[in-house]
Structures are given as C-alpha cells and as structure tokens.
C-alpha positions in Angstrom: -99.2 -125.4 17.2 -100.0 -122.1 18.9 -102.8 -122.1 21.5 -106.2 -120.7 20.7 -107.1 -117.2 21.8 -110.4 -116.8 23.5 -111.1 -113.1 23.3 -113.2 -112.1 26.4 -115.3 -108.9 26.3 -114.7 -108.5 30.0 -113.1 -106.0 32.4 -112.6 -106.6 36.1 -114.6 -109.9 35.8 -117.7 -108.2 34.3 -118.8 -108.1 30.7 -118.4 -104.5 29.3 -121.7 -102.9 28.4 -120.7 -102.1 24.8 -119.4 -105.7 24.2 -121.3 -105.9 20.9 -119.5 -102.8 19.6 -116.1 -104.3 20.5 -117.0 -107.5 18.8 -117.9 -105.6 15.6 -114.4 -104.0 15.7 -112.6 -107.4 15.6 -114.9 -110.0 14.2 -113.0 -110.2 10.9 -109.7 -111.0 12.6 -108.4 -114.6 12.8 -109.9 -115.4 16.2 -112.1 -118.5 16.4 -113.4 -118.0 20.0 -115.1 -115.1 21.8 -116.5 -115.0 25.2 -117.8 -113.0 28.1 -119.2 -113.3 31.7 -122.7 -114.1 32.7 -122.9 -110.7 34.5 -122.8 -107.2 32.9 -125.3 -107.6 30.1 -129.1 -108.2 30.2 -130.0 -111.7 28.9 -131.5 -110.3 25.7 -128.1 -108.6 24.9 -126.2 -111.8 25.8 -128.3 -113.7 23.3 -127.7 -111.1 20.6 -124.0 -111.2 21.1 -123.8 -115.0 21.2 -125.8 -115.1 18.0 -123.5 -112.5 16.4 -120.5 -114.6 17.2 -122.2 -117.6 15.6 -123.2 -115.6 12.6 -119.6 -115.2 11.5 -118.7 -118.8 12.0 -117.1 -118.5 15.5 -117.8 -120.1 18.8 -119.0 -118.6 22.1 -117.8 -119.0 25.7 -119.5 -117.9 28.8 -117.4 -117.8 32.0 -119.0 -118.0 35.3 -117.0 -117.1 38.4 -119.2 -118.7 41.2 -118.3 -121.2 43.8 -121.6 -122.2 45.4 -123.7 -124.9 43.7 -127.0 -122.9 44.0 -125.4 -119.9 42.3 -124.1 -122.0 39.4 -127.1 -123.9 38.3 -129.0 -121.0 36.9 -126.1 -119.6 34.8 -125.5 -123.1 33.5 -129.1 -123.4 32.4 -128.9 -120.0 30.9 -125.8 -121.0 28.9 -127.7 -123.9 27.4 -130.8 -121.7 26.7 -128.8 -118.9 25.0 -126.9 -121.3 22.8 -123.4 -120.9 24.0 -120.8 -123.5 22.9 -118.7 -123.6 26.1 -119.4 -123.0 29.8 -116.1 -122.1 31.5 -115.4 -121.6 35.2 -117.5 -122.7 38.2 -116.6 -125.2 40.8 -117.4 -128.7 39.5 -120.7 -130.2 40.7 -122.4 -133.3 39.4 -125.6 -131.3 39.1 -123.9 -128.9 36.7 -122.6 -131.9 34.7 -126.2 -133.1 34.5 -127.3 -129.9 32.8 -124.4 -130.0 30.4 -125.0 -133.7 29.6 -128.4 -132.8 28.3 -127.1 -130.2 25.9 -124.4 -129.5 23.3 -122.5 -127.4 25.8 -118.9 -128.2 26.6 -117.9 -127.7 30.2 -114.5 -126.4 31.3 -114.7 -126.0 35.1 -112.0 -124.8 37.5 -109.9 -127.3 39.4 -108.0 -126.9 42.7 -109.1 -124.7 45.5 -110.7 -121.5 44.2 -111.8 -118.6 46.5 -112.1 -114.8 46.9 -112.7 -112.1 44.3 -110.6 -111.6 42.3 -110.1 -115.4 42.3 -107.2 -117.1 43.9 -106.1 -120.6 42.9 -104.7 -122.6 45.9 -103.4 -126.0 46.7 -100.3 -128.0 46.0 -99.5 -128.9 42.4 -100.2 -132.5 43.3 -103.6 -131.7 44.8 -104.6 -129.6 41.8 -103.6 -132.3 39.3 -105.5 -135.0 41.3 -108.6 -132.8 41.4 -108.4 -132.3 37.7 -108.1 -136.1 37.1 -111.1 -136.6 39.3 -113.2 -134.1 37.4 -111.9 -135.3 34.0 -113.0 -138.8 34.9 -116.5 -137.4 35.7 -116.8 -136.1 32.2 -115.5 -132.5 32.0 -114.5 -131.5 28.5 -111.6 -129.3 29.6 -110.4 -127.0 32.4 -110.3 -123.3 33.2 -106.9 -122.9 34.9 -106.3 -119.6 36.8 -102.6 -119.9 36.2 -101.6 -116.4 37.0 -103.9 -116.3 40.0 -102.0 -119.2 41.6 -101.0 -118.5 45.2 -97.5 -119.6 44.6 -96.3 -117.6 41.5 -92.9 -119.2 41.4 -94.6 -122.5 40.7 -97.0 -121.4 37.9 -95.0 -122.8 35.0 -94.5 -126.1 36.8 -98.2 -126.3 37.6 -99.4 -125.7 34.0 -96.8 -128.0 32.4 -97.8 -130.8 34.8 -101.5 -130.4 34.0 -100.8 -130.4 30.3 -98.7 -133.5 30.6 -101.2 -135.5 32.8 -104.6 -134.3 31.7 -106.0 -135.5 28.3 -108.7 -132.8 27.8 -107.9 -129.2 26.8 -106.4 -126.8 29.3 -107.2 -123.1 29.1 -105.0 -120.6 30.9 -107.4 -117.9 32.0 -106.6 -114.5 33.3 -103.8 -112.0 33.6 -102.0 -112.7 30.4 -101.0 -109.1 29.9 -97.7 -109.0 28.1 -95.9 -110.6 25.2 -93.6 -112.2 27.7 -96.5 -114.0 29.4 -98.0 -114.8 26.1 -94.8 -116.5 25.0 -94.6 -118.4 28.2 -98.2 -119.6 27.6 -97.3 -120.7 24.1 -94.3 -122.6 25.4 -96.5 -124.4 28.0 -98.5 -126.0 25.1 -101.9 -125.3 26.5 -104.9 -125.7 24.2 -106.1 -122.1 24.7 -105.9 -119.0 26.8 -108.1 -116.0 27.5 -107.4 -112.3 27.3 -110.0 -109.7 28.3 -108.9 -106.7 30.3 -105.4 -106.5 28.8 -106.9 -105.6 25.5 -109.1 -102.8 27.0 -106.0 -101.6 29.0 -103.9 -101.7 25.8 -101.2 -103.7 27.4 -99.7 -105.0 24.1 -99.7 -101.8 22.0 -99.8 -98.8 24.4 -101.5 -95.9 22.7 -102.9 -98.2 20.1 -106.6 -98.9 19.5 -108.5 -101.9 20.9 -108.3 -103.5 17.5 -104.5 -102.8 17.3 -104.0 -104.7 20.5 -106.0 -107.7 19.4 -104.4 -107.8 16.0 -100.9 -107.7 17.6 -101.6 -110.8 19.7 -103.1 -112.6 16.6 -100.0 -111.7 14.6 -97.7 -112.9 17.5 -99.5 -116.3 17.6 -99.2 -116.7 13.8 -95.5 -116.0 13.9 -95.0 -118.4 16.7 -96.3 -121.2 14.4 -93.7 -120.6 11.8 
C-alpha cells in the first residue's frame, strides 16, 4: 500500500501566511492529512485552519522544529489546545510525553541526533535505530524521520529500511521529497507516510503548473503505485 501524503503548508520551515487559501485549493483532493508549523501564523489563524481541515473529515499535523525542552513545552500545549491530531517533530522529552498522554494527540518525535537550521540528522544507523527503540518503548506513537537531511546521504535508504523493519510504530519521512524519483524511493521504503511542503510551492513535480496541479500529480502517482 502506498504511504500517506501529509501535505504541509510550509516553506523554508515556516507556515505560509496564506495557508488557508492553499488549503481551499486542494481540500477536495484525495489527501487525508494536512499540516503546518507552529510558526508563521497567529494562533487564531492556526485554530481556523485546523478546524477547516477537520470540517472536511481530514486530520491535522503540527510540526515543531525545536530541540530544547523549554522551547517545546508551550507548542505541545498549544497543539492540544488547538485540537491538532498529531504533534510531529521535537526532541523527545518525558515532559512532552506527559502533555500528550493527557490528550488525544498522537506524538511523532524525531530520533537520532538533530541539530542546526535547516535540521541535520546525525549518528550511525545503529545509534538512530536504538534511539527510536528507546523512545518507542516510552510511548511515542510514531517517528518524524529527517531522511533526506541525514548527514550521510549514501546511507539514507539503508537507514529508512532499517527503521521500518525494526520499529513497530509508523515512520514518516519528512522533508526534501522534491522529485518523482525520491517519491518512488519513499514508496519502495514502505514508510507509513511522508511530508511534502516546499516542493509543491516551488512546483518541483509539474514545472509551470499550478499549486493544485503539483499536489494532484503526487496524489495520482500514489494511486498508480497501488495498482
């Protein structure tokens, strides 16, 4: 089965200011999950967009790219208060898990060593897998894997396949899926889901096409891969 597309209304790790307009352009397409960052929109507009996603029977992700515990707790509480379905990203901390455990929110943290902006994923494959097993045992619902941000690009495929084989919860490949070639590789890796954000705004799939054309092309590609 093809992985799930999580359509992110983000560019350069920030929610685009007209995210609601872009959602309205594609909300009728066969996409079950939409998401955006915790930065870029006022809280009132975040709530409006989250509610809009729910109004058409879809689920909402918020991705937080923070590494320090004190910078994660408030966005985690906000994700609960605004009614998101998934909190994705962040370094795992038990204090964040405590917030999640008292809500209906599902938590997909990073694993491995994450640093810098844009984020870099570091560590050996064995270290990353062991970190994921530790966090999985602590109750994480899935993982946000920065596959194409891995410091060792020649090992990306091995890393993702190893995680999929050894981790029971869903794996989401997040970031830099910007071509049909990478999309096919992601499908072949058998991950649960993947994110695309900036590549739709940059029209990487249908150059010269509209935003909707680019999203529709990926949706069509996924459907055809299931045949």
